Residue, then its C-alpha position, 0 to 999 in steps of 0.5 A: m526460504d530462498y525465492v528465485v527470480g530470473v536474473a541477477m539484480e542490484v537494488l536500492v532501498a531508500g529508507f530503513g524504517s519498519i517497512g524498509r527493513r521488511h523489504v531488505n529482509n525479503l530481498l535477502n531471501l531472493e537468490d538472485i539479488d546480488r547487491i542491496s544498497i541502503y540509503t539511510k541515516v540509520k546506524d543499527f542494522g541488527d543481525l542482517n546478512k552484511d555480505k550483500i549490503e552496502i550502506i550509502n549516504s548519497l544517491n549520486g551515481v547509484d546504478v541499480d536495476f530497481a529501487i524501493i522507495a520506503n522513506e517517509t511519504h513526503r520524501h517519496l517523489a524527491t527520491a523517485i524523480p532523480l532515479a526515474e531520470r536515470g531510467i531506474h524502475l521504481f517500487i514506491e511504498k504506499p501512499l505514492t506521496h502526500n499531495l499531487r503537486d509534483v506527480r505530473v513531473l514524475k509521470e512525464i519522466v516515467e513515460r519518457k524513460k519507459v520506467k516501470v512504477f509499482v505502488g506498494y498496495n500489498l493487500r491486493f496480493l492477500g489471498a482473502m482479497m483475491c477470494i472476495k474478488e472471485q466471489l464478486s465476479k461469480r455474482i455469488i451475492g447477486d447485484l451489489y447494493f452497498a458496501k461498508i469498509e472500516v479500518g481503525q486502530y489506536l495510534p499509540l499502539w501501532r508501534p509500541d517501541s516508539d513514541y507515536r508523537y514523533s512518528y510521521s503519522a502524527n505530522s501532516d507535513r511529513g505525510g501523516g494522517v489516517a487517510l494516507d496511512l490507511s489508504h489501502e482501503v481506498d485502493y482495494m475498494r477500486y480493486l474490488f468495485g472499480d472507480p466511482y464517478c462521484w464522492k464526498v469525504a470528511r476528515s477531522k481531528v476529534s481525539k486528544l492524541e498529540i498529533d496535528s494530522e487528522d485521526i478520522f476519515e469518512a467517505v461515500y463513493k457512488y458508482q454509475n449503477g447506483f452502488i454506494c461504498n462507505v469507507h471509514m478510517d481512524y486512529l482511535q479504536q482500542d480494539k483494532k478493526r479491519e473489515i468489509r461488508i458487502v450487501g447484494s440482492e442475493g446475500t451478504l459477504i463479510c470479511d474480518f481481516i483481523n479475526k481471519t474469517l470470510r463469510v459468504n451468506k449465512d451458511s458459508v464461512i471460510k476459516d482458512e488462515s493461509i488466505f490472511d497471511i500478510n507476510k506473504t503479500y510482501i514477498d508476492e508483490l516484490t516477486h511480481f514487480i521483479e517479474s514485471i521488469e524481466q518480462n516487460i509487462e505492466p505491474r499490477v498496481t501502477l503509478e496511475d493507480g497510486i494517483k487515483v487513490l490520492k484523488l479519491l481521498e479528496d472531494g471529487s468526481v470523474 
């Protein structure tokens, strides 16, 4: 299926791992994408349509309408900063970066050059997530008391075609570790509940996995009204899990993203699998970003959102 955007555009994709390949495939299905420059050392491009693709080995002189930064996390800012200096709009895969050291540099350039930045937290575009947001806005379960967000999957099973020990996830210097890898959960907590005012985190390496990054993360976030949200992430669960449970004064909402069920109180179960279509979220976030460029509007997930997620992965308060 071809998706239509407004005007012809040229795009840079930096990085050609699994997420970079996904973005390239989606770009190829957008009718008005004229050319895709891929900045990568990868040699195997499979059966991609080469008519629109150019492989480049340097960012010098790159002239595109926007860039997708999909290389390793620790390389995000080093790639994004010189592109922003040229006024190129940026779609940066999550997480924004592996630490906050050079974020202020990017932020200053973005403001000065009026560059649009979108951070790729695609779960915000999931139908089920938007449904949860709607249920909360309607106060279906009343005043919110507490929530439990949990995600876990055994790291060696994530990418069965590669050795987990050599992945970026296994190496903290390359932006690995479960907190950064699964920071979607903290971003969607903000999307659903807003920003907490104080929080406490704990992270640890508890397993025998051959990694030097943390494999478990636990955090408690407290809100001004007393509401508390607990976020748990791990690389350890053999049976993968991604779930949110929200308890309020009038009932409970439970969403199981793996088994594709959404229950609001005991007698209301939504089993519409279309609202759990992850593939669609990648297309929707991409077309949304393109529209934000064309219409000169703020993207739905901004640079500031990406920065706030990183801050929420460390102890702190507002």
